LOLUM-285175 format. One line per 10 residues: number of its first residue (from 1); for each residue x, y, z negated of N, C-alpha, C. Coordinates in pm, 1 decimal. Last residue first. Layout:
<pts>
NUM> X Y Z X Y Z X Y Z ~ ...
</pts>
This chain:
<pts>
205> -4232.5 -604.1 2742.6 -4322.5 -689.2 2664.5 -4365.0 -620.9 2535.1 ~ -4059.3 -399.3 2824.8 -4179.8 -430.6 2902.8 -4281.0 -507.8 2820.1 ~ -3931.4 -159.0 2584.6 -3930.6 -289.1 2651.6 -4062.9 -315.4 2723.0 ~ -3948.6 63.3 2435.4 -3924.9 83.6 2578.9 -3925.4 -48.4 2655.9 ~ -3964.0 -6.9 2174.9 -4086.8 45.9 2235.2 -4071.2 70.2 2384.6 ~ -3852.0 -270.1 2022.1 -3802.8 -181.0 2127.5 -3924.4 -129.6 2202.4 ~ -3871.6 -327.9 1677.0 -3944.0 -323.9 1803.8 -3876.7 -224.3 1899.0 ~ -3788.1 -322.9 1418.9 -3744.3 -436.5 1499.7 -3806.6 -436.7 1639.3 ~ -3902.6 -84.2 1322.8 -3759.5 -108.0 1306.5 -3709.0 -218.0 1399.6 ~ -4148.5 39.4 1310.6 -4103.5 -10.3 1440.0 -3954.2 -44.0 1438.1
195> -4223.6 157.1 1066.7 -4259.9 19.9 1094.0 -4216.9 -38.5 1225.7 ~ -4134.3 405.8 994.6 -4279.7 387.2 1006.3 -4320.2 249.9 1058.5 ~ -3858.8 395.2 1001.1 -3924.9 419.6 873.1 -4073.1 382.9 879.4 ~ -3819.0 366.3 1278.0 -3778.0 261.7 1184.7 -3854.0 274.7 1053.3 ~ -3909.4 615.3 1365.6 -3979.8 494.1 1408.1 -3944.9 377.3 1316.5 ~ -3707.9 770.9 1254.7 -3843.4 783.1 1201.0 -3930.9 666.7 1245.6 ~ -3494.9 694.1 1417.4 -3490.1 664.7 1274.5 -3628.7 673.7 1211.4 ~ -3578.3 800.4 1659.6 -3562.6 656.0 1648.6 -3560.2 614.6 1501.5 ~ -3561.0 1070.6 1592.1 -3692.7 1014.0 1619.6 -3689.2 861.4 1612.1 ~ -3282.5 1101.9 1566.3 -3369.0 1121.5 1449.3 -3509.1 1064.2 1469.8
185> -3207.3 1037.0 1846.4 -3174.6 951.5 1733.0 -3258.7 977.3 1607.9 ~ -3242.3 1212.8 2053.6 -3352.3 1121.2 2023.6 -3330.9 1045.0 1892.8 ~ -2999.7 1344.0 2063.9 -3119.0 1423.5 2036.5 -3236.8 1335.0 1996.5 ~ -2834.4 1131.6 2136.5 -2817.7 1194.0 2005.3 -2942.8 1274.0 1967.2 ~ -2926.8 1087.4 2398.8 -2941.3 982.6 2297.5 -2929.2 1040.6 2156.8 ~ -2848.2 1324.4 2519.1 -2990.3 1291.4 2513.6 -3016.8 1184.0 2408.7 ~ -2570.0 1296.5 2496.3 -2638.7 1406.9 2426.7 -2787.8 1378.9 2414.6 ~ -2527.8 1079.2 2669.1 -2499.7 1066.2 2526.4 -2572.2 1174.0 2446.7 ~ -2592.5 1199.1 2912.3 -2671.2 1085.8 2864.3 -2651.6 1066.2 2714.9 ~ -2389.5 1386.3 2927.8 -2528.1 1432.4 2919.8 -2619.2 1321.5 2868.6
175> -2163.7 1215.2 2947.0 -2177.7 1309.2 2835.8 -2322.1 1355.3 2819.2 ~ -2089.1 1047.0 3146.0 -2197.9 1002.1 3059.3 -2223.1 1097.0 2942.4 ~ -1865.6 1038.1 3318.5 -1987.2 1109.3 3357.5 -2108.0 1062.4 3277.3 ~ -1628.4 943.5 3225.1 -1718.9 844.9 3284.7 -1853.4 905.8 3326.1 ~ -1516.6 1177.7 3120.0 -1446.6 1105.7 3225.9 -1539.0 1009.2 3300.2 ~ -1699.5 1230.3 2914.2 -1686.0 1323.9 3026.6 -1622.8 1253.0 3145.5 ~ -1645.3 1010.2 2749.2 -1779.4 1030.3 2803.4 -1777.3 1125.0 2923.1 ~ -1378.1 1056.8 2680.6 -1413.4 938.0 2758.3 -1550.2 953.0 2823.0 ~ -1405.5 1289.7 2531.4 -1321.3 1290.6 2650.7 -1354.0 1171.1 2740.2 ~ -1564.5 1194.9 2322.8 -1616.1 1298.6 2412.2 -1535.9 1302.6 2542.5
165> -1387.7 1020.8 2194.9 -1504.0 966.8 2265.0 -1564.6 1068.4 2361.0 ~ -1200.6 1202.1 2084.9 -1157.3 1099.2 2178.6 -1274.5 1045.4 2261.0 ~ -1370.3 1356.9 1920.4 -1288.3 1419.5 2024.3 -1247.5 1316.7 2129.4 ~ -1474.5 1160.9 1746.4 -1563.7 1236.8 1835.2 -1485.4 1300.2 1949.7 ~ -1246.9 1083.0 1608.5 -1313.9 988.0 1697.4 -1405.4 1060.5 1795.5 ~ -1203.7 1313.5 1459.4 -1104.7 1273.0 1560.0 -1164.2 1173.2 1658.2 ~ -1433.3 1304.0 1296.9 -1408.8 1418.7 1385.2 -1310.9 1382.8 1496.4 ~ -1399.0 1062.9 1156.1 -1508.1 1075.4 1253.2 -1489.7 1194.8 1346.4 ~ -1219.1 1020.2 954.5 -1168.8 1011.9 1091.6 -1277.1 1032.8 1197.7 ~ -1345.0 1035.4 707.1 -1224.8 1115.2 729.9 -1181.1 1119.0 875.6
155> -1557.3 867.2 651.9 -1585.9 997.4 713.8 -1460.8 1074.8 756.0 ~ -1470.3 632.7 536.8 -1574.3 623.5 639.5 -1603.9 756.1 708.4 ~ -1299.2 700.2 333.8 -1240.8 651.5 459.0 -1343.0 647.2 571.5 ~ -1468.5 762.5 119.2 -1398.2 869.6 190.1 -1349.9 823.1 326.2 ~ -1544.5 507.3 36.0 -1645.4 602.7 83.1 -1580.3 712.9 165.6 ~ -1292.3 408.6 -46.9 -1364.7 345.5 63.5 -1467.0 442.2 122.7 ~ -1236.6 578.0 -260.8 -1145.0 574.5 -146.4 -1213.7 512.6 -24.8 ~ -1448.5 512.7 -430.5 -1436.0 649.3 -380.5 -1345.5 654.3 -257.2 ~ -1387.3 242.3 -483.0 -1512.5 278.9 -417.3 -1503.5 418.4 -357.0 ~ -1142.3 270.3 -615.2 -1148.3 197.1 -488.9 -1276.7 229.2 -412.5
145> -1219.9 402.9 -844.8 -1130.5 471.4 -752.3 -1131.7 403.1 -616.1 ~ -1574.4 341.0 -903.5 -1431.9 314.3 -919.7 -1350.9 395.4 -818.9 ~ -1837.6 525.7 -1052.0 -1778.0 468.3 -932.0 -1628.1 452.1 -951.7 ~ -2069.3 469.8 -1299.3 -1936.1 521.7 -1273.1 -1877.5 450.3 -1152.4 ~ -2316.0 347.2 -1264.4 -2310.6 480.8 -1323.1 -2176.3 547.9 -1297.0 ~ -2383.7 183.4 -951.3 -2317.8 188.7 -1081.9 -2309.1 332.2 -1133.5 ~ -2478.3 155.4 -699.4 -2568.9 214.4 -797.6 -2508.5 224.1 -936.4 ~ -2300.0 18.3 -550.7 -2299.7 164.0 -535.1 -2397.1 233.6 -628.9 ~ -2122.5 -247.4 -588.8 -2238.5 -190.4 -658.3 -2233.4 -38.0 -653.0 ~ -2015.4 -352.7 -256.7 -1997.1 -333.3 -400.3 -2119.1 -262.0 -458.2
135> -1942.5 -416.9 16.2 -2050.2 -483.5 -56.7 -2027.3 -473.1 -206.2 ~ -1718.3 -262.8 85.6 -1844.3 -243.6 156.1 -1961.9 -300.9 78.6 ~ -1463.0 -277.6 -5.3 -1563.5 -227.0 -99.1 -1701.5 -211.9 -35.5 ~ -1312.6 -370.1 212.4 -1319.3 -451.4 91.9 -1430.3 -408.2 -3.6 ~ -1248.5 -277.0 459.2 -1390.8 -287.4 428.1 -1414.4 -365.4 298.7 ~ -999.6 -51.0 564.6 -1035.0 -164.8 480.5 -1183.8 -161.0 450.9 ~ -870.4 42.2 881.5 -964.0 65.9 772.6 -991.6 -62.5 696.6 ~ -611.3 185.0 1048.6 -658.5 56.8 998.3 -744.9 81.4 874.7 ~ -601.0 401.4 1321.4 -622.0 390.9 1177.0 -675.2 252.4 1142.6 ~ -578.7 493.9 1585.1 -469.1 421.5 1523.7 -478.4 406.8 1373.6
125> -784.9 603.7 1723.4 -705.2 695.7 1641.2 -595.8 624.8 1562.5 ~ -883.7 394.3 1888.5 -882.2 532.6 1937.0 -796.6 627.5 1854.2 ~ -853.3 139.1 1759.9 -815.0 161.8 1898.3 -792.6 309.1 1931.5 ~ -936.6 177.0 1492.7 -807.5 115.5 1522.7 -762.0 150.7 1664.5 ~ -1190.7 284.8 1525.1 -1085.2 365.0 1462.3 -947.4 308.9 1492.9 ~ -1327.3 68.6 1638.3 -1315.2 192.8 1714.4 -1201.8 278.7 1657.9 ~ -1311.3 -121.5 1429.7 -1252.0 -148.5 1561.0 -1229.8 -21.0 1640.8 ~ -1444.0 10.0 1217.1 -1308.3 -42.4 1199.7 -1239.0 -63.2 1333.6 ~ -1698.5 63.6 1319.3 -1608.6 174.9 1287.0 -1463.8 127.6 1273.8 ~ -1786.9 -147.4 1599.7 -1783.6 -114.8 1457.8 -1680.8 -7.8 1429.2
115> -1784.8 -234.0 1857.0 -1816.5 -92.8 1835.4 -1829.7 -57.6 1687.2 ~ -1697.7 -450.1 2083.3 -1656.8 -417.6 1945.8 -1673.6 -267.7 1920.6 ~ -1724.4 -524.7 2336.5 -1846.3 -528.8 2256.8 -1815.9 -499.8 2110.3 ~ -1569.4 -340.6 2607.4 -1565.3 -419.9 2485.7 -1702.8 -423.7 2421.0 ~ -1594.4 -167.4 2816.6 -1503.4 -279.6 2836.8 -1495.6 -370.9 2714.3 ~ -1735.2 54.8 2755.5 -1811.5 -57.9 2808.4 -1724.0 -179.5 2837.4 ~ -1713.1 297.3 2591.5 -1622.1 182.8 2584.3 -1692.5 55.3 2632.0 ~ -1929.1 478.9 2621.2 -1798.3 507.6 2680.9 -1709.6 383.7 2691.2 ~ -2156.3 379.2 2495.3 -2169.4 439.7 2628.2 -2034.6 455.4 2697.8 ~ -2056.2 290.0 2254.2 -2127.3 194.9 2340.6 -2144.8 249.6 2481.9
105> -1949.8 529.0 2150.7 -1861.7 417.2 2183.1 -1930.0 319.3 2278.4 ~ -2182.3 677.6 2107.7 -2081.5 726.4 2202.5 -1988.9 614.3 2245.6 ~ -2297.6 518.6 1908.7 -2365.9 535.3 2037.5 -2266.0 580.6 2143.0 ~ -2099.5 561.7 1715.1 -2129.2 425.3 1761.1 -2201.6 428.6 1895.2 ~ -2096.2 830.7 1663.7 -1979.6 774.3 1730.7 -2004.4 630.6 1776.3 ~ -2347.9 1056.0 1707.4 -2321.5 921.6 1656.7 -2206.0 859.2 1733.8 ~ -2462.2 1363.5 1591.2 -2372.6 1297.6 1686.9 -2341.8 1162.0 1627.0 ~ -2745.1 1586.8 1546.6 -2655.9 1478.5 1508.4 -2570.4 1432.3 1625.9 ~ -2896.9 1883.5 1395.6 -2861.6 1797.1 1508.5 -2756.7 1695.1 1468.4 ~ -3073.8 1681.1 1152.0 -3049.1 1723.6 1290.4 -2972.8 1856.3 1286.7
95> -3274.0 1479.4 949.6 -3138.5 1527.5 975.3 -3119.8 1560.1 1123.0 ~ -3550.8 1553.1 776.2 -3510.5 1497.1 904.5 -3376.3 1559.6 941.0 ~ -3599.8 1475.0 426.5 -3562.7 1566.9 534.3 -3530.0 1488.4 660.9 ~ -3628.7 1328.9 189.9 -3745.2 1395.8 246.8 -3714.0 1493.7 356.8 ~ -3454.8 1167.0 59.7 -3434.3 1311.3 44.1 -3546.4 1393.0 106.5 ~ -3553.2 911.3 117.8 -3517.4 945.5 -19.9 -3496.5 1094.7 -44.0 ~ -3630.8 894.1 391.1 -3704.6 822.2 287.6 -3678.9 878.5 148.3 ~ -3435.8 1049.0 523.2 -3577.4 1084.9 532.4 -3656.8 1021.2 418.3 ~ -3204.3 910.2 460.2 -3218.3 1049.1 415.8 -3364.5 1093.1 420.8 ~ -3257.4 667.2 590.4 -3244.2 670.8 444.7 -3261.6 812.5 390.4
85> -3252.1 755.1 857.2 -3374.2 696.2 801.6 -3371.4 700.0 649.2 ~ -2985.8 835.8 872.5 -3092.1 934.0 895.0 -3224.3 883.7 838.6 ~ -2853.2 590.0 833.8 -2836.8 700.0 737.6 -2950.4 801.1 749.9 ~ -2935.5 443.6 1064.1 -2967.3 397.1 929.0 -2959.9 511.4 828.1 ~ -2838.3 604.0 1280.2 -2979.0 562.2 1272.7 -3019.8 521.3 1131.2 ~ -2566.8 638.4 1288.4 -2646.8 734.6 1214.1 -2791.5 695.3 1197.8 ~ -2321.5 494.6 1345.0 -2452.2 430.7 1325.7 -2539.7 518.2 1236.0 ~ -2144.6 740.7 1211.9 -2121.6 616.1 1285.1 -2237.0 524.0 1248.4 ~ -2207.4 1096.6 1258.3 -2224.4 967.2 1192.8 -2157.8 857.1 1274.3 ~ -2201.5 1437.5 1208.4 -2137.0 1328.0 1280.3 -2148.3 1199.6 1198.3
75> -2411.6 1704.9 1252.3 -2378.1 1599.6 1157.8 -2325.9 1478.3 1235.5 ~ -2355.2 2037.2 1331.8 -2373.7 1902.8 1385.6 -2325.7 1800.7 1283.2 ~ -2510.8 2324.2 1228.3 -2408.2 2227.3 1189.4 -2443.0 2089.8 1247.1 ~ -2722.8 2483.7 1279.3 -2592.9 2531.3 1326.4 -2479.9 2433.1 1297.3 ~ -2948.5 2385.6 1156.4 -2938.5 2370.6 1301.6 -2804.6 2414.1 1358.5 ~ -2947.9 2198.3 868.3 -2895.1 2322.9 924.1 -2877.0 2307.7 1075.8 ~ -3021.2 1969.7 738.3 -3119.4 2029.6 828.9 -3071.8 2158.4 893.9 ~ -2806.5 1907.1 577.2 -2857.6 1805.3 669.0 -2951.8 1864.1 773.5 ~ -2787.5 2139.5 419.6 -2683.2 2107.5 517.6 -2734.9 2008.7 621.5 ~ -3013.7 2115.8 260.8 -3000.2 2232.3 348.2 -2895.7 2206.6 456.3
65> -2953.1 1883.4 118.5 -3067.3 1884.9 210.6 -3056.9 2001.2 309.3 ~ -2737.6 1975.9 -36.9 -2718.3 1868.1 59.8 -2830.0 1868.2 163.5 ~ -2874.5 2164.9 -191.7 -2763.2 2206.8 -105.5 -2733.2 2102.1 0.8 ~ -3074.3 2015.9 -333.3 -3111.7 2119.1 -235.2 -2998.0 2161.3 -142.7 ~ -3139.4 1746.4 -455.0 -3010.5 1788.3 -399.7 -3033.1 1895.3 -293.8 ~ -3284.1 1532.5 -641.9 -3291.9 1678.2 -631.2 -3155.9 1731.0 -587.2 ~ -3362.9 1261.0 -676.6 -3291.8 1305.9 -555.9 -3302.7 1457.2 -535.3 ~ -3501.1 1107.5 -867.9 -3558.2 1235.6 -825.0 -3491.5 1292.6 -699.8 ~ -3419.0 868.2 -986.5 -3488.5 861.3 -856.4 -3536.2 995.8 -801.8 ~ -3075.3 955.4 -919.2 -3194.4 878.2 -884.6 -3286.3 871.6 -1005.4
55> -2852.3 1177.2 -798.3 -2934.2 1148.8 -915.8 -3059.1 1074.6 -869.4 ~ -2567.4 1066.1 -603.7 -2701.1 1123.4 -616.0 -2768.0 1085.5 -747.4 ~ -2258.2 1166.8 -566.5 -2328.1 1058.0 -634.5 -2465.6 1111.9 -674.1 ~ -2091.7 1268.9 -291.7 -2203.5 1307.5 -377.9 -2266.7 1181.8 -435.2 ~ -1774.1 1352.2 -205.6 -1859.5 1236.6 -231.4 -1966.0 1276.5 -333.0 ~ -1577.7 1480.8 38.7 -1664.5 1519.3 -72.4 -1770.4 1411.0 -88.5 ~ -1242.5 1465.8 152.4 -1376.7 1408.5 149.0 -1450.4 1454.1 23.8 ~ -1003.1 1612.2 378.0 -1061.0 1596.4 244.5 -1201.7 1538.5 255.3 ~ -927.3 1660.0 636.6 -851.0 1561.4 561.1 -901.6 1537.9 420.7 ~ -1102.8 1822.4 763.9 -981.3 1885.6 713.1 -894.2 1790.2 632.6
45> -1353.0 1750.9 836.3 -1246.0 1722.0 930.4 -1113.4 1781.5 889.6 ~ -1531.1 1784.4 638.2 -1530.1 1888.5 741.2 -1422.1 1865.1 844.6 ~ -1716.6 1507.6 517.7 -1587.1 1569.5 543.1 -1600.8 1672.5 654.0 ~ -1902.4 1318.4 272.1 -1893.1 1416.8 379.1 -1750.0 1465.8 395.0 ~ -2128.6 1074.0 145.8 -1993.7 1126.9 156.8 -1981.2 1212.7 282.1 ~ -2365.8 985.9 -88.4 -2346.8 1047.4 42.8 -2207.3 1108.3 44.4 ~ -2514.6 714.2 -261.5 -2399.0 803.1 -242.1 -2402.8 859.8 -100.5 ~ -2766.8 580.0 -271.1 -2687.6 606.0 -391.2 -2583.9 716.8 -374.3 ~ -3090.7 483.8 -185.1 -2974.1 562.2 -144.0 -2898.5 602.5 -269.4 ~ -3230.0 156.8 -255.2 -3214.0 300.9 -275.4 -3084.9 357.1 -216.3
35> -3420.1 -71.6 -67.3 -3289.7 -40.5 -125.3 -3267.7 109.9 -136.6 ~ -3680.9 -72.3 44.8 -3647.0 -153.6 -72.5 -3524.3 -102.8 -143.6 ~ -3694.5 106.6 252.2 -3809.9 93.0 165.3 -3785.5 7.9 42.2 ~ -3474.6 -79.9 455.9 -3547.8 44.6 434.4 -3670.4 17.3 347.9 ~ -3202.7 -262.8 358.1 -3345.1 -272.8 390.2 -3415.5 -142.6 354.6 ~ -2941.8 -292.3 281.1 -2967.3 -241.4 415.7 -3113.9 -249.3 455.7 ~ -2836.9 -173.1 -43.8 -2864.8 -277.1 53.8 -2901.6 -211.8 185.4 ~ -2786.4 45.7 -191.2 -2786.3 -82.2 -262.7 -2814.3 -199.7 -170.4 ~ -2561.5 258.1 1.0 -2691.5 220.3 -52.8 -2677.8 87.5 -127.9 ~ -2389.6 540.1 119.4 -2382.6 407.2 58.8 -2514.1 380.0 -12.6
25> -2326.7 725.6 423.1 -2394.5 701.9 296.1 -2369.1 560.7 248.1 ~ -2164.3 998.1 593.9 -2200.3 857.5 580.9 -2271.6 841.8 446.9 ~ -2057.7 1257.0 813.7 -2142.5 1211.6 703.3 -2161.4 1060.2 710.2 ~ -1877.0 1542.9 912.0 -1889.5 1397.6 918.7 -1963.4 1348.9 794.4 ~ -1991.7 1841.6 1046.8 -1956.8 1771.4 923.8 -1977.4 1622.6 946.2 ~ -1943.1 2147.5 1223.8 -1968.2 2003.1 1224.4 -1917.3 1941.6 1095.3 ~ -1898.0 2410.2 1176.4 -1994.2 2378.8 1282.2 -2022.9 2229.5 1293.2 ~ -1868.8 2609.3 877.6 -1827.8 2496.3 961.2 -1936.2 2468.4 1064.6 ~ -1975.1 2810.1 717.4 -1895.3 2848.7 832.5 -1850.0 2734.0 920.1 ~ -1975.0 2626.9 417.3 -2013.6 2750.2 484.6 -1918.3 2781.4 599.8
15> -1961.9 2404.2 260.5 -1932.8 2390.2 402.9 -1973.5 2513.7 482.8 ~ -2024.7 2509.7 3.9 -1903.6 2429.8 24.7 -1863.7 2421.9 171.5 ~ -2244.5 2651.7 -85.9 -2151.8 2716.6 5.3 -2028.2 2637.5 40.1 ~ -2275.1 2481.9 -394.7 -2330.7 2579.7 -300.9 -2219.7 2639.9 -216.1 ~ -2169.8 2141.8 -412.4 -2160.4 2279.6 -459.9 -2213.6 2375.9 -353.0 ~ -2412.1 1879.4 -360.7 -2293.7 1953.2 -317.5 -2287.9 2088.9 -387.2 ~ -2539.6 1681.4 -637.3 -2554.2 1766.8 -519.8 -2418.4 1824.5 -480.8 ~ -2488.3 1465.8 -826.9 -2621.3 1516.9 -799.1 -2636.4 1594.3 -669.7 ~ -2156.8 1530.8 -873.5 -2271.5 1464.3 -933.1 -2400.3 1536.3 -894.3 ~ -1885.6 1476.2 -660.7 -1986.3 1571.5 -708.2 -2105.8 1493.3 -759.8
5> -1545.7 1426.5 -613.3 -1670.9 1365.2 -655.2 -1763.6 1471.5 -712.6 ~ -1318.1 1448.2 -352.9 -1387.1 1523.4 -456.6 -1520.8 1456.2 -487.1 ~ -1009.1 1340.3 -256.1 -1148.6 1300.5 -262.5 -1213.6 1371.5 -380.4 ~ -758.7 1476.8 -47.0 -819.9 1470.8 -178.9 -965.0 1427.2 -165.1 ~ -448.3 1472.7 117.6 -588.6 1433.2 120.3 -640.6 1419.7 -21.5
</pts>
């Protein structure tokens, strides 16, 4: 396994020919409109991670943007709602098509309320994940080896999780429902960006 650090953007053609890419991001906080996007990490499911340290504030990353919007490549997230909103705010693109392992877990693993990446990875693929670097300075000019390892860990197992969750969704006859949720997810993220972050528009009240 190797972690590759790229400054500003992905190399051209890096993920050419792949049909799915696991993606996550690191930010300076969790508030849309206040906290900047700093890092985007990706994996093709081959055991390697590519970590893009973005140039702020211009965010000139044409290769990354092209991948996020490529209709032939499914982007796999865990809680993609936040990442998709951040990508729209800072990169100016709507990410699609997408798959979210957190949504899949909530639909398939109804026997538990533990749907965080650490819990899902432990149960389904036997991986123990450390969250020690979750609250670190992702805006730093130089990222530490521990930060790079943490960023990589968030994407290295998403492909395997998708396989396991897909099998559970089929078994429970919820695969079509999950697909509909994934298709709606970019729109849910845009609602967040435009001010409906705390509002359930489907609720009666």
